[in-house]
ZANUDREN-798538 format. One record per residue: x, y, z of N, C-alpha, C in turn; residue number from 1. Coordinates in Angstrom, 3 decimals. Layout:
% ZANUDREN-798538
+----------+----------+----------+----------+----------+----------+----------+----------+----------+-----+
|      n.X |      n.Y |      n.Z |     ca.X |     ca.Y |     ca.Z |      c.X |      c.Y |      c.Z |   n |
+----------+----------+----------+----------+----------+----------+----------+----------+----------+-----+
|        X |        Y |        Z |        X |        Y |        Z |        X |        Y |        Z | NUM |
...
+----------+----------+----------+----------+----------+----------+----------+----------+----------+-----+
END
This chain:
% ZANUDREN-798538
+----------+----------+----------+----------+----------+----------+----------+----------+----------+-----+
|      n.X |      n.Y |      n.Z |     ca.X |     ca.Y |     ca.Z |      c.X |      c.Y |      c.Z |   n |
+----------+----------+----------+----------+----------+----------+----------+----------+----------+-----+
|    9.406 |   -9.723 |  202.963 |    9.684 |  -11.065 |  202.478 |    8.673 |  -12.054 |  203.039 |   1 |
|    8.261 |  -13.030 |  202.229 |    7.404 |  -14.136 |  202.650 |    8.172 |  -15.421 |  202.418 |   2 |
|    8.491 |  -16.116 |  203.534 |    9.293 |  -17.343 |  203.449 |   10.606 |  -17.100 |  202.715 |   3 |
|   11.202 |  -15.934 |  202.958 |   12.496 |  -15.617 |  202.378 |   12.447 |  -15.127 |  200.954 |   4 |
|   11.253 |  -15.002 |  200.368 |   11.114 |  -14.549 |  198.995 |   10.418 |  -13.197 |  198.947 |   5 |
|   10.724 |  -12.397 |  197.925 |   10.051 |  -11.094 |  197.807 |    8.531 |  -11.262 |  197.738 |   6 |
|    7.830 |  -10.387 |  198.400 |    6.370 |  -10.440 |  198.407 |    5.808 |  -10.159 |  197.010 |   7 |
|    4.859 |  -10.990 |  196.591 |    4.203 |  -10.801 |  195.310 |    2.714 |  -10.589 |  195.535 |   8 |
|    2.177 |   -9.508 |  194.975 |    0.756 |   -9.204 |  195.107 |    0.106 |   -9.386 |  193.739 |   9 |
|   -0.624 |  -10.473 |  193.545 |   -1.224 |  -10.711 |  192.227 |   -2.397 |   -9.783 |  191.962 |  10 |
|   -2.586 |   -9.427 |  190.712 |   -3.790 |   -8.705 |  190.304 |   -4.753 |   -9.744 |  189.758 |  11 |
|   -5.802 |  -10.024 |  190.507 |   -6.723 |  -11.102 |  190.173 |   -7.677 |  -10.685 |  189.052 |  12 |
|   -8.180 |  -11.653 |  188.293 |   -9.071 |  -11.317 |  187.174 |  -10.286 |  -10.506 |  187.593 |  13 |
|  -10.842 |  -10.771 |  188.796 |  -12.041 |  -10.056 |  189.215 |  -11.730 |   -8.709 |  189.863 |  14 |
|  -10.476 |   -8.251 |  189.779 |  -10.161 |   -6.898 |  190.242 |  -10.799 |   -5.861 |  189.319 |  15 |
|  -10.968 |   -6.224 |  188.067 |  -11.613 |   -5.311 |  187.128 |  -13.120 |   -5.291 |  187.400 |  16 |
|  -13.752 |   -4.154 |  187.136 |  -15.197 |   -4.086 |  187.286 |  -15.673 |   -3.469 |  188.572 |  17 |
|  -14.759 |   -2.864 |  189.326 |  -15.144 |   -2.176 |  190.547 |  -14.297 |   -0.922 |  190.699 |  18 |
|  -14.908 |    0.148 |  191.186 |  -14.180 |    1.410 |  191.313 |  -13.056 |    1.328 |  192.327 |  19 |
|  -13.126 |    0.388 |  193.266 |  -12.036 |    0.252 |  194.236 |  -10.738 |   -0.101 |  193.529 |  20 |
|  -10.829 |   -0.919 |  192.500 |   -9.652 |   -1.240 |  191.710 |   -9.205 |   -0.023 |  190.908 |  21 |
|  -10.183 |    0.724 |  190.390 |   -9.852 |    1.903 |  189.595 |   -9.126 |    2.975 |  190.367 |  22 |
|   -9.278 |    2.978 |  191.687 |   -8.579 |    3.962 |  192.525 |   -7.146 |    3.542 |  192.847 |  23 |
|   -6.676 |    2.506 |  192.186 |   -5.304 |    2.081 |  192.398 |   -5.149 |    0.948 |  193.381 |  24 |
|   -6.252 |    0.269 |  193.699 |   -6.210 |   -0.813 |  194.676 |   -6.328 |   -2.190 |  194.028 |  25 |
|   -5.838 |   -2.327 |  192.803 |   -6.009 |   -3.603 |  192.108 |   -5.241 |   -4.730 |  192.781 |  26 |
|   -4.096 |   -4.436 |  193.347 |   -3.262 |   -5.476 |  193.927 |   -3.352 |   -5.548 |  195.430 |  27 |
|   -4.536 |   -5.826 |  195.964 |   -4.678 |   -6.023 |  197.403 |   -3.857 |   -7.228 |  197.832 |  28 |
|   -3.251 |   -7.139 |  199.008 |   -2.569 |   -8.283 |  199.584 |   -3.460 |   -8.935 |  200.624 |  29 |
|   -3.776 |  -10.217 |  200.466 |   -4.612 |  -10.944 |  201.414 |   -3.828 |  -12.131 |  201.949 |  30 |
|   -3.783 |  -12.235 |  203.269 |   -3.182 |  -13.392 |  203.919 |   -4.199 |  -13.963 |  204.887 |  31 |
|   -4.184 |  -15.260 |  205.060 |   -5.148 |  -15.927 |  205.929 |   -4.394 |  -16.718 |  206.990 |  32 |
|   -4.843 |  -16.558 |  208.239 |   -4.193 |  -17.226 |  209.360 |   -5.183 |  -18.107 |  210.105 |  33 |
|   -4.685 |  -19.137 |  210.734 |   -5.495 |  -19.943 |  211.648 |   -5.061 |  -19.634 |  213.075 |  34 |
|   -6.036 |  -19.679 |  213.995 |   -5.772 |  -19.384 |  215.405 |   -6.553 |  -20.364 |  216.263 |  35 |
|   -5.896 |  -20.964 |  217.221 |   -6.556 |  -21.787 |  218.232 |   -7.034 |  -20.854 |  219.341 |  36 |
|   -8.353 |  -20.719 |  219.556 |   -8.851 |  -19.774 |  220.567 |   -8.321 |  -20.042 |  221.967 |  37 |
|   -7.958 |  -21.288 |  222.256 |   -7.448 |  -21.610 |  223.590 |   -5.999 |  -21.174 |  223.769 |  38 |
|   -5.275 |  -21.035 |  222.665 |   -3.880 |  -20.589 |  222.714 |   -3.630 |  -19.618 |  221.564 |  39 |
|   -4.278 |  -18.472 |  221.572 |   -4.235 |  -17.578 |  220.408 |   -2.838 |  -17.089 |  220.036 |  40 |
|   -2.039 |  -16.694 |  221.002 |   -0.728 |  -16.126 |  220.684 |    0.256 |  -17.189 |  220.217 |  41 |
|    0.146 |  -18.376 |  220.783 |    1.107 |  -19.430 |  220.446 |    0.751 |  -20.167 |  219.158 |  42 |
|   -0.510 |  -20.045 |  218.723 |   -0.972 |  -20.908 |  217.633 |   -1.160 |  -20.204 |  216.298 |  43 |
|   -0.895 |  -18.909 |  216.216 |   -1.110 |  -18.187 |  214.960 |   -0.257 |  -18.813 |  213.855 |  44 |
|   -0.910 |  -19.157 |  212.764 |   -0.191 |  -19.835 |  211.684 |   -0.713 |  -19.357 |  210.342 |  45 |
|    0.203 |  -18.986 |  209.453 |   -0.158 |  -18.562 |  208.109 |   -0.564 |  -19.775 |  207.288 |  46 |
|   -1.735 |  -19.695 |  206.639 |   -2.214 |  -20.815 |  205.835 |   -1.570 |  -20.817 |  204.454 |  47 |
|   -1.355 |  -22.008 |  203.946 |   -0.782 |  -22.160 |  202.620 |   -1.813 |  -21.844 |  201.541 |  48 |
|   -1.340 |  -21.321 |  200.436 |   -2.176 |  -21.091 |  199.263 |   -1.755 |  -22.088 |  198.196 |  49 |
|   -2.739 |  -22.826 |  197.675 |   -2.443 |  -23.892 |  196.724 |   -3.393 |  -23.768 |  195.538 |  50 |
|   -3.094 |  -24.438 |  194.421 |   -4.077 |  -24.485 |  193.333 |   -5.382 |  -25.083 |  193.837 |  51 |
|   -6.479 |  -24.405 |  193.582 |   -7.755 |  -24.862 |  194.131 |   -8.107 |  -26.254 |  193.637 |  52 |
|   -7.780 |  -26.561 |  192.406 |   -8.099 |  -27.874 |  191.848 |   -7.324 |  -29.009 |  192.521 |  53 |
|   -6.277 |  -28.671 |  193.295 |   -5.474 |  -29.703 |  193.946 |   -6.102 |  -30.205 |  195.238 |  54 |
|   -7.123 |  -29.515 |  195.742 |   -7.803 |  -29.961 |  196.958 |   -8.845 |  -30.991 |  196.543 |  55 |
|   -8.570 |  -32.244 |  196.819 |   -9.396 |  -33.327 |  196.276 |  -10.713 |  -33.509 |  197.021 |  56 |
|  -10.769 |  -33.119 |  198.275 |  -12.015 |  -33.246 |  199.029 |  -12.281 |  -31.933 |  199.751 |  57 |
|  -13.364 |  -31.263 |  199.408 |  -13.718 |  -29.991 |  200.028 |  -14.917 |  -30.197 |  200.937 |  58 |
|  -14.734 |  -29.940 |  202.214 |  -15.857 |  -29.982 |  203.156 |  -16.622 |  -28.669 |  203.136 |  59 |
|  -15.879 |  -27.566 |  203.084 |  -16.506 |  -26.247 |  203.140 |  -15.612 |  -25.223 |  202.469 |  60 |
|  -16.237 |  -24.330 |  201.696 |  -15.526 |  -23.198 |  201.101 |  -16.099 |  -21.913 |  201.690 |  61 |
|  -15.244 |  -20.954 |  201.942 |  -15.668 |  -19.676 |  202.506 |  -15.496 |  -18.587 |  201.452 |  62 |
|  -16.607 |  -17.922 |  201.128 |  -16.622 |  -16.883 |  200.096 |  -17.048 |  -15.547 |  200.702 |  63 |
|  -16.745 |  -14.423 |  200.033 |  -17.228 |  -13.123 |  200.517 |  -18.748 |  -13.117 |  200.624 |  64 |
|  -19.259 |  -12.593 |  201.722 |  -20.715 |  -12.513 |  201.891 |  -21.313 |  -11.419 |  201.026 |  65 |
|  -20.544 |  -10.389 |  200.751 |  -21.046 |   -9.239 |  199.991 |  -19.953 |   -8.744 |  199.043 |  66 |
|  -20.392 |   -8.307 |  197.878 |  -19.458 |   -7.765 |  196.878 |  -20.016 |   -6.453 |  196.343 |  67 |
|  -19.171 |   -5.436 |  196.315 |  -19.530 |   -4.138 |  195.747 |  -18.987 |   -4.090 |  194.324 |  68 |
|  -19.859 |   -4.342 |  193.348 |  -19.450 |   -4.404 |  191.953 |  -20.204 |   -3.323 |  191.190 |  69 |
|  -19.655 |   -2.111 |  191.207 |  -20.382 |   -0.976 |  190.628 |  -20.277 |   -0.910 |  189.107 |  70 |
|  -19.660 |   -1.910 |  188.481 |  -19.727 |   -2.037 |  187.030 |  -20.768 |   -3.089 |  186.640 |  71 |
|  -21.567 |   -3.523 |  187.628 |  -22.677 |   -4.456 |  187.421 |  -22.231 |   -5.795 |  186.834 |  72 |
|  -21.089 |   -6.283 |  187.294 |  -20.619 |   -7.597 |  186.842 |  -20.718 |   -8.641 |  187.950 |  73 |
|  -21.529 |   -8.367 |  188.956 |  -21.657 |   -9.269 |  190.107 |  -22.008 |  -10.691 |  189.674 |  74 |
|  -22.990 |  -10.815 |  188.790 |  -23.472 |  -12.149 |  188.403 |  -22.375 |  -13.013 |  187.800 |  75 |
|  -21.561 |  -12.425 |  186.940 |  -20.509 |  -13.212 |  186.288 |  -19.312 |  -13.433 |  187.205 |  76 |
|  -18.944 |  -12.408 |  187.974 |  -17.779 |  -12.520 |  188.852 |  -18.013 |  -13.545 |  189.961 |  77 |
|  -19.234 |  -13.584 |  190.475 |  -19.525 |  -14.478 |  191.592 |  -19.358 |  -15.951 |  191.221 |  78 |
|  -19.589 |  -16.291 |  189.980 |  -19.453 |  -17.693 |  189.565 |  -18.137 |  -17.958 |  188.833 |  79 |
|  -17.199 |  -17.007 |  188.893 |  -15.854 |  -17.288 |  188.388 |  -15.257 |  -18.486 |  189.113 |  80 |
|  -14.345 |  -19.156 |  188.470 |  -13.678 |  -20.285 |  189.108 |  -12.279 |  -19.865 |  189.553 |  81 |
|  -12.105 |  -19.582 |  190.848 |  -10.794 |  -19.145 |  191.335 |   -9.713 |  -20.188 |  191.058 |  82 |
|   -8.506 |  -19.699 |  190.834 |   -7.391 |  -20.589 |  190.548 |   -6.667 |  -21.057 |  191.809 |  83 |
|   -6.664 |  -20.217 |  192.831 |   -5.918 |  -20.512 |  194.057 |   -6.880 |  -20.494 |  195.251 |  84 |
|   -6.471 |  -21.182 |  196.323 |   -7.273 |  -21.190 |  197.548 |   -6.356 |  -21.362 |  198.748 |  85 |
|   -6.747 |  -20.742 |  199.857 |   -6.071 |  -20.952 |  201.138 |   -6.679 |  -22.196 |  201.781 |  86 |
|   -5.846 |  -23.054 |  202.340 |   -6.315 |  -24.323 |  202.897 |   -6.113 |  -24.312 |  204.406 |  87 |
|   -7.191 |  -24.600 |  205.143 |   -7.118 |  -24.671 |  206.598 |   -6.314 |  -25.892 |  207.026 |  88 |
|   -5.978 |  -25.960 |  208.305 |   -5.162 |  -27.060 |  208.808 |   -5.865 |  -28.403 |  208.701 |  89 |
|   -7.210 |  -28.396 |  208.613 |   -7.915 |  -29.668 |  208.472 |   -7.806 |  -30.240 |  207.064 |  90 |
|   -7.312 |  -29.444 |  206.113 |   -7.105 |  -29.903 |  204.750 |   -8.350 |  -29.958 |  203.893 |  91 |
|   -9.530 |  -29.660 |  204.464 |  -10.777 |  -29.770 |  203.708 |  -11.611 |  -28.485 |  203.745 |  92 |
|  -11.151 |  -27.487 |  204.471 |  -11.798 |  -26.174 |  204.486 |  -10.934 |  -25.215 |  203.687 |  93 |
|  -11.538 |  -24.528 |  202.721 |  -10.758 |  -23.649 |  201.855 |  -11.377 |  -22.261 |  201.786 |  94 |
|  -10.535 |  -21.295 |  201.468 |  -10.982 |  -19.938 |  201.174 |  -10.460 |  -19.599 |  199.787 |  95 |
|  -11.301 |  -19.684 |  198.762 |  -10.846 |  -19.365 |  197.409 |  -10.334 |  -17.930 |  197.327 |  96 |
|   -9.245 |  -17.739 |  196.577 |   -8.648 |  -16.410 |  196.460 |   -9.408 |  -15.591 |  195.424 |  97 |
|  -10.133 |  -14.577 |  195.892 |  -10.859 |  -13.674 |  195.008 |  -10.598 |  -12.243 |  195.456 |  98 |
|  -10.746 |  -11.309 |  194.540 |  -10.453 |   -9.904 |  194.829 |  -11.297 |   -9.368 |  195.978 |  99 |
|  -12.574 |   -9.756 |  196.024 |  -13.491 |   -9.168 |  197.001 |  -13.224 |   -9.617 |  198.436 | 100 |
|  -12.323 |  -10.561 |  198.654 |  -11.926 |  -10.890 |  200.022 |  -11.352 |   -9.675 |  200.741 | 101 |
|  -10.729 |   -8.788 |  199.984 |  -10.052 |   -7.642 |  200.586 |  -11.034 |   -6.596 |  201.105 | 102 |
|  -12.281 |   -6.673 |  200.658 |  -13.233 |   -5.651 |  201.072 |  -14.459 |   -6.192 |  201.806 | 103 |
|  -14.901 |   -7.396 |  201.498 |  -16.092 |   -7.952 |  202.131 |  -15.951 |   -7.942 |  203.649 | 104 |
|  -17.052 |   -7.659 |  204.353 |  -16.942 |   -7.577 |  205.810 |  -17.157 |   -8.904 |  206.512 | 105 |
|  -17.488 |   -9.953 |  205.775 |  -17.645 |  -11.272 |  206.394 |  -17.626 |  -12.336 |  205.307 | 106 |
|  -17.720 |  -13.589 |  205.730 |  -17.687 |  -14.713 |  204.809 |  -18.954 |  -15.548 |  204.971 | 107 |
|  -19.338 |  -16.238 |  203.903 |  -20.442 |  -17.190 |  203.985 |  -19.892 |  -18.592 |  203.783 | 108 |
|  -20.513 |  -19.549 |  204.455 |  -20.080 |  -20.935 |  204.374 |  -20.781 |  -21.623 |  203.213 | 109 |
|  -19.999 |  -22.132 |  202.297 |  -20.536 |  -22.812 |  201.119 |  -20.201 |  -24.296 |  201.217 | 110 |
|  -21.227 |  -25.111 |  201.484 |  -21.042 |  -26.552 |  201.606 |  -21.426 |  -27.228 |  200.288 | 111 |
|  -20.550 |  -28.047 |  199.720 |  -20.891 |  -28.740 |  198.473 |  -22.220 |  -29.483 |  198.579 | 112 |
|  -23.057 |  -29.302 |  197.551 |  -24.352 |  -29.963 |  197.520 |  -25.464 |  -29.192 |  198.200 | 113 |
|  -25.137 |  -28.057 |  198.827 |  -26.147 |  -27.265 |  199.515 |  -26.214 |  -25.864 |  198.904 | 114 |
|  -27.329 |  -25.206 |  199.155 |  -27.523 |  -23.850 |  198.648 |  -26.827 |  -22.856 |  199.564 | 115 |
|  -26.288 |  -21.792 |  198.975 |  -25.672 |  -20.717 |  199.745 |  -26.188 |  -19.397 |  199.199 | 116 |
|  -26.226 |  -18.383 |  200.059 |  -26.733 |  -17.072 |  199.674 |  -25.619 |  -16.037 |  199.774 | 117 |
|  -25.616 |  -15.089 |  198.837 |  -24.624 |  -14.018 |  198.832 |  -25.305 |  -12.723 |  198.413 | 118 |
|  -24.642 |  -11.594 |  198.699 |  -25.268 |  -10.294 |  198.504 |  -24.567 |   -9.464 |  197.445 | 119 |
|  -25.366 |   -8.967 |  196.513 |  -24.925 |   -7.953 |  195.563 |  -25.125 |   -6.616 |  196.267 | 120 |
|  -24.062 |   -6.142 |  196.888 |  -24.176 |   -4.954 |  197.737 |  -24.544 |   -3.702 |  196.947 | 121 |
|  -24.043 |   -3.575 |  195.745 |  -24.301 |   -2.371 |  194.954 |  -25.756 |   -2.317 |  194.484 | 122 |
|  -26.275 |   -3.432 |  194.003 |  -27.648 |   -3.468 |  193.498 |  -28.662 |   -3.879 |  194.563 | 123 |
|  -28.204 |   -4.066 |  195.811 |  -29.095 |   -4.347 |  196.945 |  -29.950 |   -5.582 |  196.676 | 124 |
|  -29.290 |   -6.696 |  196.408 |  -29.993 |   -7.923 |  196.039 |  -29.284 |   -9.120 |  196.676 | 125 |
|  -30.072 |  -10.100 |  197.092 |  -29.515 |  -11.356 |  197.593 |  -29.781 |  -12.448 |  196.564 | 126 |
|  -28.760 |  -13.231 |  196.292 |  -28.874 |  -14.307 |  195.307 |  -28.623 |  -15.653 |  195.978 | 127 |
|  -29.113 |  -16.702 |  195.361 |  -28.813 |  -18.055 |  195.813 |  -27.868 |  -18.704 |  194.804 | 128 |
|  -27.044 |  -19.605 |  195.303 |  -26.079 |  -20.291 |  194.453 |  -25.961 |  -21.744 |  194.883 | 129 |
|  -25.568 |  -22.585 |  193.942 |  -25.264 |  -23.966 |  194.257 |  -23.752 |  -24.113 |  194.404 | 130 |
|  -23.337 |  -25.105 |  195.159 |  -21.913 |  -25.323 |  195.437 |  -21.510 |  -26.681 |  194.884 | 131 |
|  -20.522 |  -26.679 |  194.004 |  -20.058 |  -27.940 |  193.421 |  -19.206 |  -28.708 |  194.423 | 132 |
|  -18.924 |  -29.965 |  194.132 |  -18.123 |  -30.780 |  195.035 |  -16.706 |  -30.248 |  195.171 | 133 |
|  -16.254 |  -29.465 |  194.169 |  -14.914 |  -28.863 |  194.235 |  -14.902 |  -27.543 |  195.001 | 134 |
|  -16.095 |  -27.053 |  195.390 |  -16.181 |  -25.795 |  196.135 |  -16.452 |  -24.578 |  195.280 | 135 |
|  -16.716 |  -24.768 |  193.990 |  -17.030 |  -23.633 |  193.119 |  -18.508 |  -23.258 |  193.250 | 136 |
|  -18.827 |  -22.010 |  192.940 |  -20.205 |  -21.533 |  192.968 |  -20.793 |  -21.578 |  191.565 | 137 |
|  -22.025 |  -22.063 |  191.460 |  -22.695 |  -22.204 |  190.174 |  -24.171 |  -21.834 |  190.299 | 138 |
|  -24.843 |  -21.742 |  189.139 |  -26.296 |  -21.613 |  189.060 |  -26.824 |  -20.465 |  189.922 | 139 |
|  -26.384 |  -19.255 |  189.624 |  -26.836 |  -18.075 |  190.360 |  -28.288 |  -17.756 |  190.003 | 140 |
|  -29.112 |  -17.541 |  191.035 |  -30.507 |  -17.153 |  190.854 |  -30.842 |  -16.014 |  191.810 | 141 |
|  -31.666 |  -15.083 |  191.332 |  -32.106 |  -14.003 |  192.211 |  -33.026 |  -14.580 |  193.283 | 142 |
|  -32.765 |  -14.200 |  194.531 |  -33.582 |  -14.674 |  195.652 |  -34.570 |  -13.588 |  196.086 | 143 |
|  -34.069 |  -12.447 |  196.587 |  -34.947 |  -11.334 |  196.960 |  -34.238 |  -10.015 |  196.652 | 144 |
|  -35.046 |   -8.967 |  196.481 |  -34.507 |   -7.639 |  196.209 |  -34.266 |   -6.888 |  197.507 | 145 |
|  -33.523 |   -7.510 |  198.389 |  -33.029 |   -6.914 |  199.622 |  -31.632 |   -7.455 |  199.842 | 146 |
|  -30.777 |   -6.668 |  200.434 |  -29.444 |   -7.145 |  200.736 |  -28.466 |   -6.007 |  200.861 | 147 |
|  -27.519 |   -6.151 |  201.779 |  -26.492 |   -5.120 |  201.937 |  -25.153 |   -5.743 |  202.299 | 148 |
|  -25.068 |   -6.351 |  203.470 |  -23.775 |   -6.864 |  203.909 |  -23.741 |   -8.375 |  204.113 | 149 |
|  -24.721 |   -8.913 |  204.823 |  -24.561 |  -10.280 |  205.308 |  -25.918 |  -10.966 |  205.401 | 150 |
|  -25.894 |  -12.285 |  205.485 |  -27.118 |  -13.050 |  205.689 |  -26.800 |  -14.275 |  206.528 | 151 |
|  -27.842 |  -14.889 |  207.067 |  -27.684 |  -16.109 |  207.859 |  -28.914 |  -16.977 |  207.649 | 152 |
|  -28.721 |  -18.283 |  207.713 |  -29.814 |  -19.236 |  207.525 |  -29.989 |  -20.058 |  208.791 | 153 |
|  -31.248 |  -20.186 |  209.259 |  -31.481 |  -20.981 |  210.457 |  -31.663 |  -22.448 |  210.096 | 154 |
|  -31.887 |  -23.281 |  211.109 |  -31.970 |  -24.721 |  210.892 |  -33.189 |  -25.124 |  210.074 | 155 |
|  -34.193 |  -24.248 |  209.994 |  -35.395 |  -24.532 |  209.233 |  -35.284 |  -24.080 |  207.774 | 156 |
|  -34.172 |  -23.437 |  207.428 |  -33.988 |  -22.963 |  206.070 |  -34.457 |  -21.552 |  205.827 | 157 |
|  -34.892 |  -20.847 |  206.887 |  -35.269 |  -19.445 |  206.750 |  -34.018 |  -18.587 |  206.611 | 158 |
|  -34.112 |  -17.556 |  205.784 |  -32.958 |  -16.718 |  205.482 |  -33.155 |  -15.335 |  206.114 | 159 |
|  -32.155 |  -14.898 |  206.862 |  -32.166 |  -13.606 |  207.542 |  -31.197 |  -12.692 |  206.806 | 160 |
|  -31.694 |  -11.546 |  206.360 |  -30.901 |  -10.660 |  205.516 |  -30.748 |   -9.298 |  206.184 | 161 |
|  -29.505 |   -8.883 |  206.380 |  -29.213 |   -7.584 |  206.983 |  -29.247 |   -6.511 |  205.902 | 162 |
|  -30.185 |   -5.569 |  206.042 |  -30.317 |   -4.466 |  205.083 |  -31.043 |   -3.316 |  205.795 | 163 |
|  -30.319 |   -2.579 |  206.606 |  -30.934 |   -1.531 |  207.421 |  -31.555 |   -2.113 |  208.670 | 164 |
|  -32.458 |   -3.063 |  208.515 |  -32.954 |   -3.928 |  209.575 |  -32.653 |   -5.363 |  209.141 | 165 |
|  -33.263 |   -6.336 |  209.794 |  -33.053 |   -7.723 |  209.395 |  -34.377 |   -8.284 |  208.893 | 166 |
|  -34.405 |   -8.659 |  207.630 |  -35.603 |   -9.189 |  206.995 |  -35.528 |  -10.711 |  206.985 | 167 |
|  -36.656 |  -11.352 |  207.259 |  -36.712 |  -12.811 |  207.339 |  -37.539 |  -13.344 |  206.172 | 168 |
|  -36.969 |  -14.324 |  205.465 |  -37.644 |  -14.937 |  204.327 |  -37.645 |  -16.450 |  204.496 | 169 |
|  -38.688 |  -17.091 |  203.970 |  -38.637 |  -18.548 |  203.929 |  -37.791 |  -18.979 |  202.733 | 170 |
|  -37.629 |  -20.280 |  202.564 |  -36.737 |  -20.791 |  201.518 |  -37.216 |  -20.459 |  200.110 | 171 |
|  -38.505 |  -20.089 |  199.961 |  -39.043 |  -19.737 |  198.649 |  -38.971 |  -18.244 |  198.357 | 172 |
|  -38.459 |  -17.472 |  199.314 |  -38.311 |  -16.045 |  199.091 |  -39.490 |  -15.218 |  199.551 | 173 |
|  -40.399 |  -15.789 |  200.335 |  -41.525 |  -15.039 |  200.874 |  -41.152 |  -14.429 |  202.213 | 174 |
|  -41.372 |  -13.116 |  202.364 |  -41.030 |  -12.471 |  203.622 |  -41.991 |  -12.908 |  204.718 | 175 |
|  -41.422 |  -13.340 |  205.843 |  -42.227 |  -13.833 |  206.964 |  -42.055 |  -13.006 |  208.229 | 176 |
|  -41.141 |  -12.053 |  208.237 |  -40.950 |  -11.256 |  209.438 |  -39.832 |  -10.256 |  209.277 | 177 |
|  -39.612 |   -9.468 |  210.337 |  -38.537 |   -8.482 |  210.343 |  -38.090 |   -8.257 |  211.777 | 178 |
|  -36.798 |   -8.094 |  211.965 |  -36.235 |   -7.807 |  213.285 |  -35.713 |   -6.378 |  213.282 | 179 |
|  -36.257 |   -5.558 |  214.157 |  -35.808 |   -4.171 |  214.273 |  -34.563 |   -4.125 |  215.151 | 180 |
|  -33.529 |   -3.499 |  214.661 |  -32.261 |   -3.388 |  215.382 |  -31.991 |   -1.912 |  215.672 | 181 |
|  -31.553 |   -1.564 |  216.896 |  -31.316 |   -0.156 |  217.230 |  -30.298 |    0.538 |  216.325 | 182 |
|  -29.345 |   -0.243 |  215.781 |  -28.351 |    0.299 |  214.866 |  -28.339 |   -0.540 |  213.587 | 183 |
|  -27.766 |    0.032 |  212.545 |  -27.727 |   -0.673 |  211.269 |  -26.909 |   -1.959 |  211.395 | 184 |
|  -27.488 |   -3.131 |  211.105 |  -26.738 |   -4.380 |  211.229 |  -25.695 |   -4.524 |  210.123 | 185 |
|  -24.584 |   -5.120 |  210.487 |  -23.510 |   -5.341 |  209.521 |  -23.329 |   -6.837 |  209.279 | 186 |
|  -22.896 |   -7.576 |  210.298 |  -22.752 |   -9.019 |  210.150 |  -23.713 |   -9.725 |  211.104 | 187 |
|  -24.228 |  -10.869 |  210.671 |  -25.137 |  -11.648 |  211.490 |  -24.778 |  -13.115 |  211.365 | 188 |
|  -25.083 |  -13.869 |  212.417 |  -24.802 |  -15.298 |  212.384 |  -25.426 |  -15.994 |  213.569 | 189 |
|  -25.801 |  -17.257 |  213.383 |  -26.413 |  -18.025 |  214.460 |  -25.341 |  -18.702 |  215.305 | 190 |
|  -25.626 |  -18.774 |  216.609 |  -24.708 |  -19.417 |  217.534 |  -25.402 |  -19.705 |  218.846 | 191 |
|  -24.625 |  -19.830 |  219.906 |  -25.176 |  -20.208 |  221.201 |  -25.249 |  -21.715 |  221.338 | 192 |
|  -25.597 |  -22.193 |  222.514 |  -25.591 |  -23.629 |  222.778 |  -26.560 |  -24.404 |  221.900 | 193 |
|  -27.723 |  -23.804 |  221.627 |  -28.718 |  -24.503 |  220.824 |  -28.785 |  -23.984 |  219.392 | 194 |
|  -27.908 |  -23.037 |  219.045 |  -27.882 |  -22.490 |  217.698 |  -29.052 |  -21.604 |  217.358 | 195 |
|  -29.803 |  -21.160 |  218.377 |  -30.997 |  -20.350 |  218.136 |  -30.792 |  -18.857 |  218.420 | 196 |
|  -29.584 |  -18.480 |  218.768 |  -29.314 |  -17.063 |  219.026 |  -28.715 |  -16.427 |  217.784 | 197 |
|  -29.378 |  -15.400 |  217.277 |  -28.859 |  -14.657 |  216.136 |  -28.011 |  -13.509 |  216.673 | 198 |
|  -26.715 |  -13.574 |  216.443 |  -25.808 |  -12.517 |  216.877 |  -25.704 |  -11.471 |  215.773 | 199 |
|  -25.696 |  -10.203 |  216.166 |  -25.732 |   -9.095 |  215.221 |  -24.652 |   -8.086 |  215.603 | 200 |
|  -23.752 |   -7.796 |  214.694 |  -22.788 |   -6.726 |  214.941 |  -23.254 |   -5.460 |  214.227 | 201 |
|  -22.987 |   -4.327 |  214.872 |  -23.252 |   -3.023 |  214.277 |  -21.982 |   -2.206 |  214.390 | 202 |
|  -22.070 |   -0.930 |  214.074 |  -20.871 |   -0.097 |  214.143 |  -20.305 |    0.000 |  215.561 | 203 |
|  -21.171 |   -0.045 |  216.575 |  -20.684 |    0.209 |  217.934 |  -21.152 |   -0.801 |  218.970 | 204 |
|  -21.864 |   -1.870 |  218.565 |  -22.394 |   -2.780 |  219.576 |  -22.573 |   -4.181 |  219.008 | 205 |
|  -22.759 |   -5.138 |  219.934 |  -23.072 |   -6.523 |  219.593 |  -24.414 |   -6.862 |  220.220 | 206 |
|  -25.343 |   -7.373 |  219.404 |  -26.677 |   -7.724 |  219.885 |  -26.909 |   -9.215 |  219.721 | 207 |
|  -27.852 |   -9.717 |  220.492 |  -28.262 |  -11.111 |  220.360 |  -29.769 |  -11.218 |  220.439 | 208 |
|  -30.358 |  -12.011 |  219.551 |  -31.807 |  -12.226 |  219.520 |  -32.065 |  -13.716 |  219.486 | 209 |
|  -32.898 |  -14.223 |  220.399 |  -33.260 |  -15.625 |  220.398 |  -34.372 |  -15.851 |  219.389 | 210 |
|  -34.132 |  -16.742 |  218.454 |  -35.093 |  -17.022 |  217.385 |  -35.616 |  -18.438 |  217.572 | 211 |
|  -36.903 |  -18.582 |  217.728 |  -37.517 |  -19.910 |  217.927 |  -37.859 |  -20.555 |  216.591 | 212 |
+----------+----------+----------+----------+----------+----------+----------+----------+----------+-----+
END
């Protein structure tokens, strides 16, 4: 039961077009929680799911970083307009409800008015997208023919793409470098006090690289 009512698992429109759905996994159940790191056990709270159009001001939307679409419908599915979204406690951060949330290994931050990058995991490609003021993704364009799980952008606009190793591209898609990692990288993201440390997760370890 959820809030005293029988649990309902919706079959989302983008469940079609991937073999994971064909294996009987069309109705994944996804729940989103917020946690205060200073009081993790006391602060766990289930986030509400509301009509996405009802969120009048979106600061940030979180979308799957990678989608495995083996029916080659990545381009159309990625720019679908989700009907529902989970809303954070701040009221302006949302996670649109899409089928690929159940499988993607990380999320990308989509800020309205800024470019965001996502990965076509099956076709090994990274694309760029624009973010509308409502938090929807639009105007998909091919960025580079590399991509697997995750990407990160530094303060200069350079894009780091995890695909066996980590490939570095400038904002125009020109490769400018590569970071060799002892293990296959899965998720990457910038952090640290100055935001210059690229953190890298692999199957068995966590790495950090200072990027100037």
